[in-house]
C-alpha positions as CSV (number, residue, x, y, z in Angstrom):
1,M,-16.2,-41.2,42.7
2,E,-14.5,-44.0,40.8
3,E,-11.6,-42.9,38.6
4,R,-11.8,-43.8,34.9
5,P,-8.8,-45.6,33.3
6,E,-6.4,-43.4,31.4
7,T,-7.1,-45.2,28.1
8,E,-10.7,-44.2,28.2
9,L,-9.8,-40.6,28.8
10,I,-7.4,-40.4,25.9
11,S,-10.0,-41.7,23.5
12,I,-12.2,-38.6,24.0
13,P,-10.6,-36.4,21.3
14,A,-10.9,-39.1,18.7
15,T,-14.4,-37.7,17.6
16,P,-14.3,-34.0,17.3
17,R,-17.1,-32.2,15.7
18,E,-17.3,-33.6,12.2
19,S,-19.9,-31.3,10.9
20,T,-17.3,-28.7,10.0
21,P,-14.4,-30.3,8.1
22,E,-11.0,-28.9,7.9
23,I,-10.2,-26.4,5.1
24,Q,-7.0,-26.8,3.3
25,T,-5.1,-23.5,3.3
26,P,-2.4,-22.5,0.8
27,S,-0.4,-20.9,3.6
28,G,-0.9,-23.6,6.2
29,Q,-0.5,-21.0,8.9
30,R,-3.9,-21.1,10.7
31,S,-6.2,-23.5,12.4
32,P,-9.3,-24.6,10.6
33,R,-11.4,-22.8,13.3
34,L,-11.7,-19.3,14.8
35,K,-10.3,-18.7,18.2
36,S,-13.3,-18.4,20.5
37,S,-14.7,-19.7,23.7
38,T,-17.2,-22.1,22.0
39,A,-15.4,-23.2,18.9
40,W,-13.4,-26.5,18.9
41,T,-9.7,-26.2,18.4
42,P,-7.0,-28.9,18.3
43,T,-6.2,-28.1,21.9
44,S,-9.6,-27.4,23.3
45,F,-9.9,-30.9,24.8
46,I,-6.7,-30.4,26.8
47,S,-8.3,-28.4,29.5
48,P,-7.6,-28.2,33.2
49,R,-10.8,-30.1,33.9
50,F,-9.6,-32.8,31.5
51,L,-6.1,-33.0,33.0
52,S,-7.3,-33.1,36.6
53,P,-7.6,-36.9,37.1
54,I,-4.4,-37.7,35.1
55,G,-1.1,-38.3,36.7
56,T,1.8,-35.9,36.5
57,P,3.8,-37.7,33.6
58,M,0.7,-37.8,31.4
59,K,-0.1,-34.1,32.2
60,R,3.4,-33.1,31.0
61,V,3.0,-35.0,27.8
62,L,-0.4,-33.4,27.0
63,I,0.7,-29.9,28.1
64,N,3.7,-30.2,25.8
65,M,1.5,-31.3,23.0
66,K,-0.9,-28.4,23.6
67,G,2.0,-25.9,23.5
68,Y,3.2,-27.5,20.2
69,L,-0.2,-27.4,18.6
70,E,-0.7,-23.7,19.7
71,E,2.7,-22.8,18.3
72,V,2.3,-24.6,15.0
73,G,-1.3,-23.4,14.7
74,H,-2.5,-25.7,12.0
75,L,-3.4,-29.3,11.1
76,T,-3.7,-28.7,7.4
77,K,-1.5,-29.4,4.4
78,L,0.7,-26.8,2.7
79,N,0.0,-25.8,-0.9
80,P,3.4,-26.1,-2.6
81,Q,2.6,-23.3,-5.1
82,D,2.5,-20.7,-2.3
83,A,6.1,-21.6,-1.4
84,W,7.1,-20.8,-5.0
85,L,5.6,-17.3,-5.3
86,P,7.5,-14.1,-4.3
87,I,4.8,-12.8,-1.9
88,T,4.4,-16.0,0.1
89,E,7.8,-17.6,-0.5
90,S,9.2,-16.2,2.8
91,R,7.1,-16.0,6.0
92,N,9.6,-14.7,8.4
93,G,8.3,-11.1,8.4
94,N,7.7,-9.1,11.6
95,A,6.3,-5.8,12.9
96,H,9.5,-4.0,11.8
97,Y,9.2,-5.2,8.2
98,A,5.5,-4.3,8.2
99,A,6.4,-0.7,9.3
100,F,9.1,-0.4,6.6
101,H,6.9,-1.7,3.8
102,N,3.8,0.3,4.8
103,L,5.9,3.5,5.1
104,N,7.6,2.9,1.8
105,A,4.3,2.3,0.1
106,G,2.4,5.1,1.8
107,V,4.8,8.0,1.4
108,G,6.1,9.1,-2.0
109,F,5.8,11.6,-4.8
110,Q,2.1,12.0,-4.4
111,A,2.7,13.8,-1.0
112,L,4.5,16.6,-2.9
113,V,1.4,17.6,-4.8
114,L,-0.9,18.1,-1.8
115,P,-0.3,21.8,-1.6
116,V,-1.7,22.0,-5.2
117,A,-5.0,20.7,-3.8
118,F,-4.9,23.3,-1.0
119,A,-4.6,26.0,-3.6
120,F,-8.1,25.1,-4.9
121,L,-9.7,24.2,-1.5
122,G,-8.3,26.9,0.8
123,W,-7.2,26.6,4.4
124,S,-10.3,25.3,6.0
125,W,-11.6,22.7,3.5
126,G,-8.0,21.6,2.7
127,I,-7.2,20.7,6.3
128,V,-10.6,19.2,6.9
129,S,-10.5,17.0,3.8
130,L,-7.0,15.8,4.5
131,A,-7.9,14.9,8.1
132,I,-11.1,13.1,7.1
133,A,-9.3,11.2,4.4
134,Y,-6.5,10.2,6.8
135,C,-8.9,8.9,9.4
136,W,-11.0,7.1,6.8
137,Q,-8.1,5.3,5.2
138,L,-6.7,4.3,8.7
139,Y,-10.1,2.6,9.5
140,T,-10.1,0.7,6.2
141,L,-6.5,-0.3,6.7
142,W,-7.6,-1.8,10.1
143,I,-10.4,-3.7,8.3
144,L,-8.0,-5.2,5.7
145,V,-5.6,-6.3,8.5
146,Q,-8.5,-8.0,10.3
147,L,-10.0,-9.6,7.2
148,H,-6.7,-11.2,6.2
149,E,-7.6,-14.2,8.4
150,A,-11.3,-13.8,8.7
151,V,-12.2,-17.3,7.5
152,P,-11.0,-20.3,9.6
153,G,-8.1,-22.1,7.9
154,K,-7.7,-19.5,5.2
155,R,-5.4,-16.6,4.7
156,Y,-6.3,-14.0,2.0
157,N,-2.8,-13.2,0.8
158,R,-3.8,-10.8,-2.0
159,Y,-6.4,-8.0,-2.4
160,V,-8.1,-9.7,-5.3
161,E,-8.5,-13.0,-3.3
162,L,-10.3,-11.0,-0.6
163,A,-12.5,-9.3,-3.1
164,Q,-13.5,-12.7,-4.6
165,A,-14.3,-14.0,-1.2
166,A,-16.6,-11.0,-0.5
167,F,-18.2,-10.3,-3.9
168,G,-17.9,-13.6,-5.6
169,E,-15.4,-15.1,-8.0
170,R,-16.3,-13.1,-11.1
171,L,-17.6,-9.9,-9.6
172,G,-14.6,-9.7,-7.3
173,V,-12.2,-9.9,-10.2
174,W,-14.1,-7.2,-12.1
175,L,-14.3,-4.8,-9.2
176,A,-10.8,-5.2,-7.8
177,L,-8.5,-6.1,-10.7
178,F,-8.4,-2.8,-12.6
179,P,-7.7,-0.5,-9.7
180,T,-5.2,-2.8,-8.1
181,V,-3.4,-3.4,-11.4
182,Y,-3.2,0.3,-12.0
183,L,-2.0,1.0,-8.4
184,S,0.8,-1.6,-9.0
185,A,1.7,-1.3,-12.6
186,G,0.5,2.3,-13.2
187,T,2.3,3.6,-10.1
188,A,5.5,1.8,-11.3
189,T,5.2,3.6,-14.6
190,A,4.7,6.9,-12.9
191,L,7.7,6.3,-10.8
192,I,9.8,5.7,-13.9
193,L,8.7,9.1,-15.2
194,I,9.3,11.0,-12.0
195,G,12.5,9.2,-11.3
196,G,13.9,9.9,-14.7
197,E,12.9,13.6,-14.6
198,T,14.4,14.0,-11.1
199,M,17.7,12.3,-12.2
200,K,17.8,14.8,-15.1
201,L,17.2,17.7,-12.7
202,F,19.8,16.4,-10.3
203,F,22.4,16.2,-13.1
204,Q,21.6,19.8,-14.2
205,I,21.9,21.1,-10.6
206,V,25.2,19.3,-10.0
207,C,26.7,20.0,-13.3
208,G,25.5,23.6,-13.6
209,P,26.9,25.7,-16.4
210,H,29.7,23.1,-17.0
211,C,27.3,20.5,-18.5
212,S,28.4,18.9,-21.8
213,S,26.9,20.1,-25.0
214,N,25.2,16.8,-25.6
215,P,23.4,15.9,-22.3
216,L,21.1,12.9,-22.1
217,T,17.5,13.4,-23.3
218,T,14.5,12.9,-21.0
219,V,13.8,9.5,-22.5
220,E,17.4,8.4,-22.0
221,W,17.1,9.3,-18.3
222,Y,13.9,7.2,-18.2
223,L,15.9,4.3,-19.6
224,V,18.7,4.8,-17.0
225,F,16.2,4.8,-14.2
226,T,14.4,1.7,-15.6
227,S,17.7,-0.2,-15.8
228,L,18.4,0.6,-12.1
229,C,14.9,-0.6,-11.2
230,I,15.4,-3.9,-13.1
231,V,18.7,-4.6,-11.4
232,L,17.1,-4.1,-7.9
233,S,14.0,-6.1,-8.9
234,Q,16.1,-9.3,-9.0
235,L,15.7,-9.7,-5.2
236,P,13.5,-12.8,-5.0
237,N,10.6,-12.0,-2.7
238,L,8.8,-9.4,-0.6
239,N,10.7,-10.0,2.6
240,S,14.0,-9.7,0.8
241,I,13.3,-6.1,-0.1
242,A,12.8,-5.1,3.5
243,G,16.1,-3.3,3.4
244,L,15.1,-1.4,0.3
245,S,11.8,-0.5,2.0
246,L,13.7,0.9,4.9
247,V,15.8,3.0,2.5
248,G,12.7,4.2,0.8
249,A,11.0,5.1,4.1
250,V,14.0,7.0,5.4
251,T,14.5,8.9,2.2
252,A,10.7,9.8,2.0
253,I,10.7,11.1,5.5
254,T,13.9,13.1,4.9
255,Y,13.0,14.8,1.6
256,S,9.4,15.5,2.7
257,T,10.8,17.3,5.8
258,M,13.5,19.1,3.7
259,V,11.1,20.5,1.1
260,W,8.7,22.0,3.6
261,V,11.4,23.3,6.0
262,L,13.3,24.9,3.1
263,S,10.1,26.4,1.8
264,V,8.9,28.0,5.0
265,S,12.4,29.2,5.9
266,Q,12.5,31.4,2.7
267,Q,10.8,34.7,2.1
268,R,7.3,34.3,0.7
269,P,6.5,35.7,-2.8
270,P,5.2,39.2,-2.6
271,T,2.0,38.5,-4.5
272,I,1.0,35.5,-2.4
273,S,-2.7,34.9,-1.7
274,Y,-4.5,32.2,0.3
275,E,-7.9,32.6,-1.3
276,P,-9.0,29.6,-3.4
277,I,-8.3,30.0,-7.1
278,S,-11.4,31.6,-8.7
279,F,-13.1,30.4,-11.8
280,P,-15.5,32.1,-14.2
281,S,-18.3,29.7,-13.7
282,S,-19.7,27.7,-10.8
283,A,-19.4,24.5,-12.9
284,A,-15.7,25.1,-13.4
285,A,-15.2,25.8,-9.7
286,F,-17.1,22.6,-8.7
287,F,-15.0,20.3,-11.0
288,S,-11.8,22.0,-9.9
289,V,-12.7,21.2,-6.2
290,M,-13.5,17.6,-7.2
291,N,-10.2,17.3,-8.9
292,A,-8.4,18.8,-5.8
293,L,-10.2,16.3,-3.6
294,G,-9.0,13.5,-5.9
295,V,-5.5,14.7,-5.4
296,V,-6.0,14.4,-1.6
297,A,-7.4,10.8,-2.1
298,F,-4.4,9.9,-4.3
299,A,-2.1,10.8,-1.5
300,F,-3.3,7.8,0.5
301,R,-2.1,4.8,-1.5
302,G,-0.7,1.5,-0.3
303,H,-3.9,-0.4,0.6
304,N,-3.5,-2.6,-2.4
305,V,-0.3,-4.2,-0.9
306,V,-1.5,-4.4,2.7
307,L,-2.6,-8.0,2.5
308,E,0.5,-9.0,0.6
309,I,2.7,-7.5,3.4
310,Q,0.7,-9.4,6.0
311,A,1.1,-12.6,4.0
312,T,4.9,-12.5,4.7
313,M,4.3,-13.1,8.4
314,P,3.9,-16.4,10.3
315,S,0.6,-16.9,12.0
316,T,-0.4,-19.3,14.9
317,F,-3.0,-19.5,17.5
318,K,-0.8,-17.8,20.1
319,H,0.7,-15.3,17.6
320,P,-1.7,-14.3,14.9
321,A,-0.3,-12.3,12.0
322,H,-2.7,-9.4,12.5
323,V,-1.0,-8.4,15.8
324,P,2.5,-7.5,14.5
325,M,1.0,-6.2,11.2
326,W,-1.2,-3.7,13.0
327,R,1.6,-2.7,15.3
328,G,3.9,-1.9,12.4
329,A,1.1,-0.2,10.4
330,K,0.3,2.1,13.4
331,V,3.9,3.3,13.5
332,A,4.1,3.7,9.8
333,Y,0.9,5.7,9.5
334,F,1.9,8.0,12.4
335,L,5.1,8.8,10.5
336,I,3.0,9.2,7.2
337,A,0.9,11.8,9.0
338,M,4.0,13.6,10.1
339,C,5.1,13.8,6.4
340,L,1.8,14.6,4.7
341,F,0.3,17.3,6.9
342,P,3.5,19.5,7.2
343,V,4.1,19.2,3.4
344,A,0.5,20.2,2.6
345,I,0.2,23.0,5.2
346,G,3.8,24.3,5.0
347,G,3.8,24.2,1.2
348,F,0.5,26.2,1.0
349,W,1.7,28.7,3.6
350,A,4.9,29.3,1.7
351,Y,3.4,29.6,-1.8
352,G,-0.4,30.0,-1.5
353,N,-2.3,29.8,-4.7
354,L,1.0,30.5,-6.6
355,M,1.8,26.8,-6.2
356,P,2.6,25.3,-9.6
357,S,0.8,22.1,-10.8
358,G,4.0,20.1,-10.3
359,G,4.0,20.5,-6.6
360,I,6.1,21.8,-3.8
361,L,9.5,20.6,-5.2
362,N,8.8,22.4,-8.4
363,A,7.9,25.5,-6.5
364,L,11.0,25.3,-4.4
365,Y,13.2,25.1,-7.5
366,G,11.3,27.8,-9.4
367,F,11.1,30.4,-6.6
368,H,14.3,29.7,-4.6
369,S,16.8,28.1,-6.9
370,H,19.1,31.1,-6.4
371,D,18.5,31.4,-2.6
372,I,19.2,27.8,-1.6
373,S,22.5,26.2,-2.0
374,R,22.9,23.8,-5.0
375,G,24.0,21.1,-2.6
376,L,20.7,21.1,-0.7
377,L,18.7,21.1,-3.9
378,A,20.8,18.3,-5.3
379,L,20.4,16.2,-2.1
380,T,16.7,16.6,-2.2
381,C,16.5,15.4,-5.8
382,L,18.8,12.5,-5.0
383,L,16.6,11.4,-2.1
384,V,13.6,11.5,-4.4
385,V,15.4,9.2,-6.8
386,F,16.3,6.7,-4.0
387,N,12.7,6.7,-2.8
388,C,11.3,6.1,-6.3
389,L,13.7,3.2,-6.8
390,S,12.6,1.6,-3.5
391,S,8.8,2.3,-4.1
392,F,9.1,0.7,-7.6
393,Q,10.0,-2.6,-6.0
394,I,7.2,-2.9,-3.5
395,Y,4.5,-1.8,-6.0
396,S,5.9,-4.2,-8.7
397,M,5.9,-7.2,-6.4
398,P,2.2,-8.1,-7.0
399,A,2.8,-8.0,-10.8
400,F,5.8,-10.3,-10.4
401,D,3.7,-12.6,-8.2
402,S,1.0,-12.7,-10.9
403,F,3.5,-13.6,-13.6
404,E,5.0,-16.4,-11.6
405,A,1.6,-17.7,-10.4
406,G,0.6,-18.2,-14.1
407,Y,3.9,-20.0,-14.9
408,T,3.8,-22.3,-11.8
409,S,0.1,-23.2,-12.3
410,R,0.8,-24.3,-15.9
411,T,4.1,-26.1,-15.3
412,N,3.6,-27.3,-11.7
413,R,7.1,-26.3,-10.8
414,P,8.8,-23.2,-9.4
415,C,10.3,-20.5,-11.7
416,S,14.0,-20.9,-12.4
417,I,16.2,-17.9,-11.8
418,W,16.3,-17.2,-15.5
419,V,12.6,-17.3,-15.9
420,R,12.1,-15.1,-12.9
421,S,14.7,-12.6,-14.2
422,G,13.1,-12.7,-17.6
423,F,9.6,-11.8,-16.2
424,R,11.1,-8.8,-14.3
425,V,13.1,-7.5,-17.2
426,F,10.0,-7.8,-19.4
427,Y,7.9,-5.9,-16.8
428,G,10.4,-3.2,-16.4
429,F,10.7,-2.4,-20.1
430,V,7.0,-2.6,-20.7
431,S,6.6,0.0,-17.9
432,F,9.3,2.1,-19.6
433,F,7.5,1.9,-23.0
434,I,4.2,2.8,-21.5
435,G,5.8,5.8,-19.8
436,V,7.4,7.0,-23.1
437,A,4.1,6.6,-24.9
438,L,2.1,8.3,-22.1
439,P,4.5,10.8,-20.6
440,F,1.6,12.7,-18.9
441,L,0.7,9.8,-16.7
442,S,2.3,11.3,-13.6
443,S,0.3,14.5,-13.9
444,L,-3.1,12.7,-13.6
445,A,-3.2,12.6,-9.8
446,G,-6.8,13.8,-9.5
447,L,-8.2,11.4,-12.1
448,L,-6.2,8.4,-10.9
449,G,-7.1,9.2,-7.3
450,G,-10.7,9.0,-8.3
451,L,-10.4,5.8,-10.3
452,T,-8.5,4.0,-7.6
453,L,-10.3,5.5,-4.6
454,P,-12.6,2.4,-4.0
455,V,-9.6,0.2,-3.2
456,T,-8.7,2.4,-0.2
457,F,-12.0,3.9,0.9
458,A,-15.0,1.8,-0.4
459,Y,-14.3,-1.8,-1.0
460,P,-12.9,-2.6,2.5
461,C,-16.2,-1.4,4.1
462,F,-18.3,-3.6,1.8
463,M,-16.0,-6.6,2.5
464,W,-16.4,-6.2,6.2
465,V,-20.2,-6.3,6.0
466,L,-20.2,-9.3,3.5
467,I,-17.6,-11.4,5.3
468,K,-18.1,-10.5,9.0
469,R,-21.9,-10.1,8.6
470,P,-22.6,-7.7,11.5
471,A,-26.2,-7.6,12.8
472,K,-28.5,-6.1,10.2
473,Y,-29.5,-2.5,10.9
474,S,-26.9,-2.2,13.7
475,F,-24.6,0.8,13.9
476,N,-21.7,-1.3,12.5
477,W,-23.9,-2.4,9.6
478,Y,-25.1,1.2,8.7
479,F,-21.7,2.7,9.3
480,N,-19.9,0.5,6.8
481,W,-22.6,0.6,4.2
482,I,-22.7,4.4,4.3
483,L,-18.9,4.7,4.1
484,G,-18.7,2.3,1.2
485,W,-21.3,4.1,-0.9
486,L,-19.9,7.5,0.0
487,G,-16.6,6.1,-1.3
488,I,-18.2,5.0,-4.6
489,A,-19.9,8.4,-5.0
490,F,-16.7,10.3,-4.3
491,S,-14.9,8.1,-6.8
492,L,-17.3,9.0,-9.6
493,A,-17.2,12.7,-8.7
494,F,-13.4,12.9,-8.4
495,S,-13.0,11.0,-11.7
496,I,-15.3,13.5,-13.5
497,G,-13.3,16.4,-11.9
498,G,-10.1,14.8,-13.1
499,V,-11.3,14.4,-16.6
500,W,-12.6,18.0,-16.7
501,S,-9.2,19.3,-15.4
502,I,-7.4,17.3,-18.2
503,V,-9.7,18.6,-20.9
504,T,-9.5,22.3,-19.8
505,N,-5.8,22.5,-18.9
506,G,-4.4,20.0,-21.4
507,L,-2.0,17.2,-20.7
508,K,1.2,18.6,-19.5
509,L,4.1,16.9,-17.7
510,K,5.3,19.5,-15.2
511,F,6.6,17.3,-12.4
512,F,10.0,18.4,-11.2
513,R,10.7,20.1,-14.5
514,P,13.0,23.2,-14.2
515,N,12.0,26.5,-15.8
């Protein structure tokens, strides 16, 4: 067979499939096409069959070019605005950063109120509901990680962006904006309340009877905690707070372990009972159970920042971002399970239905403040403060990103250090004033768990069906539609139960408050 000249061979890739044009991506980290056996990629023409008639020098050139294209992974232009925003400013994240961020976002004060839910559900339903919720949210976490790069040449760096791609521009904003804004800004406000209360309790434990006659008020402790949060928030982007997330993860694991170990090591109250709390009517019992399930749902937060965490990672053909992200998330959620289940089970075993509404730390202080050394109690409170300071940063980052996105889109230039600092000081004090005006916010775990439940349990299932489009009436199709609608139904039921609990019990801030 007669060999073709080299010039003719090299001209082959000049006409790739023109029916699917390249899509410009803000991140510039992916190819315009999916990686599959039939799809065209920038290196698909450099195959062993294509290289076979070419001499060794030309082979080396083309193989080197293939490796370069696979490593770079894109032929599109960068959107300069993405390089100015705190979430996508730095893309040198890795699996370790993903584990730190997910663990910091996934474990926190909400774990300490899980025994309260067990007091209403009892042993069997409490453990079953917690296990189902854990497996369910782990599946939706996997969905979000996979959908981050579901469209060729596009990375969905924020939860609202993915919702718009799945549900449409307007409907996606309406469905996703409120729950994600609450989970970011509302959680930051709740952290100010809890952090300030815990700092006050720490001061009372350390100072003891020698406290001054004019100690700081609760609102002044809120202000002290807010000021510390604002100082730490000056770190520029999401990758720069990886060290803080590590501190938050370590402190969360430590104090979660300490509270249940200290609780089960002490003598149980003599009047303890493990029967679910009884109510005078079946309606009251039903709504109380719904509120307790909302508390369980609220324990699993962090899905609203999963896409943002993954956006900090580089992504190429050979090294897609979902691989290190999922590796880090698996480690993080294994450790989260090691925190949540012992706290819930150990706390309920130690206090039963005598568990106060503030959670296991409140019970530990109320029942065993004279049995446990002040040093251990003070250390536990200090670890909670450190964790709240770290969690504030990762949950506030989407709000910082929104502020700066509005500024850069109007001025077409990056934020100066003074503008960026001004945004973060403004955000911190707005959260402070909301916390002072609504001091009961941190006690609404059941209601808030119901309102924000779709972000974790429902929307990802709908997004998978609408974006991936599995075969109609297949198991995958039915499974995700059923899970999604169950999540919406549970959200409504838990929200109603949370409202009923507020109306019947009143709005009382009891979290970490000494007797």
